[in-house]
N, C-alpha and C positions, 0 to 999 in steps of 0.2 A: 563518328567522323562525318557521316551524311548531314546531321544536323548542323555540325560545325561549318561546313561548306555552304549549306543554304543561308545560315546567319551572316557569313561573310559577304556572300553574293547579295543578300537582302539588305546591307548596310549602305543606305543610301548616300551617307557622308563619304564613305570609302570610294563607292562607285563614281561619285561626282568627281572626286579629286583624281582618280584614275583616268576617268573620261578626259578631263581637261589635259593631264599629262601626255595622254597618247594623242589627243587632237593637236596639241602644240608642236609635238615631235612630227606628226605628218604635215603639218603646215609648213615646217622648216624646209621640207623638200621643195615646195613650191615657191616660197619666198626666196629660197637659194636660186631656183631656176631662174626667177625674174631678175636676179642680180648678175648671176654668171652666164645665162642662157645654156644651161647644161643640167640634166638631171642627175644629181648625186645622192643616191639612196642611201648612203653612209651618213647622211644628216639626220636620219631617222633615229639614230642612237648617240649621235655626237653632241657635244657641249656646244654652248654658244650659238648665235644665230636668231632669227626673228620667227617667232615670238619666244621669249624665254619659258620654257617649259617648267623649270623649277618655280618660277613666279607664278605660272598658271596653276601648278600643282597646289602651292601652298594658300594661294589667294582663294582658289575654289573650295579648299578644305575650310579655310576661315569663314567663307560666306555661307556655306552649307551648314556649318556648326552655328552660325548667327541665326539662320533661318529656322534650323530645327530646335535649337535650345534656348535662343533669345540672345539679342544683342548685348544684354546686360549680364549674360552668364560668364562664370569663370572659364569655361571651356572656349568661349569665343575669344575672351582676353588672351588666354595662353596660345591659341591658334594664331591671333593677330600679331602677337609678339613674335612667334616663330616666323611668320610671314615676313614681317619686317627685317629680321635677322638675315633671311635667305635672299630677299631683294637687295639689301645693303651688299651682302656678299657677292652676288652676281654682277652688280654694277660696280663694285669697289674692288674688293680683293682680287677677285678671279679675272677682272678685266686688266688689272694692273699686272698680273701675272702673264696675262697673254701678250701685253705689250713688251714686257721684258723678254719674254721668248722670242718675240719678232726681231729685238734689237740683237738678241744673242745668236739667233740664227743668221742674221745679216753679217754680224762679225766673223762667225765661223766660216761663211761662204767666201767673205772677202780674204780671210787669211789661210783658207784652204787647208785647215788643220786636220792631218791624217787621224790623229787620236779622237778629236771630237766628232768628225765625220762618221767615225765607225759607231759611235753611240746613237746616231740618228738625230734627226731634226726634233727640236721641242715643239710640242703642240702650241699653236698660236692662238686658235680660236677657242678659248676658255670662258671668258666673261661675256657681259652684255653692255650694250649702250643703254642710256636711261630710256630711249623710246622703245628698245626691245623688252625691257622690263616692265613699262607701262603697258606695251601691247599683251604682254603675258598676264598682267594684272587684269586688263579689261576682259580677256578671254576667260580668265577663270571666274570672275563675277558673272559674266554672261552664261557660262556653262552651268554655274550652280544655280542662278535664277531659272533657267530654261528647265533643268532637270527636276527642280523642286516645284515648279508652276505647272508643269505637264504630266 
């Protein structure tokens, strides 16, 4: 078991990706503060916001694999395809779901529906703007290069 834990902690690609994910989630607290002038520590675990942590996670993974295994490796190709799917989902499907939730919440508020109100409000901050996805990608690349170069 000790060897297993040492191997996991010694996996530079994995630690790079996790570092990018955690960094992005922590940054969300500060970017959200700049936006609403209030600290909301719930942002550290929430979806949506600046930068996209999912994007930072998968882009740092792909970059770390490219650095370690080569840009022409099958592993890099797989990680890049995964990253593109996640980025498309973050800025497309999940963002659209968030917009729909906002409209539904507004309709419920206007109609004062007792039944729907018992169910609670739908989560509106699900996806990302293209800028948030781009920021996550830049963060992911930066962290991968920083951790592999130093």
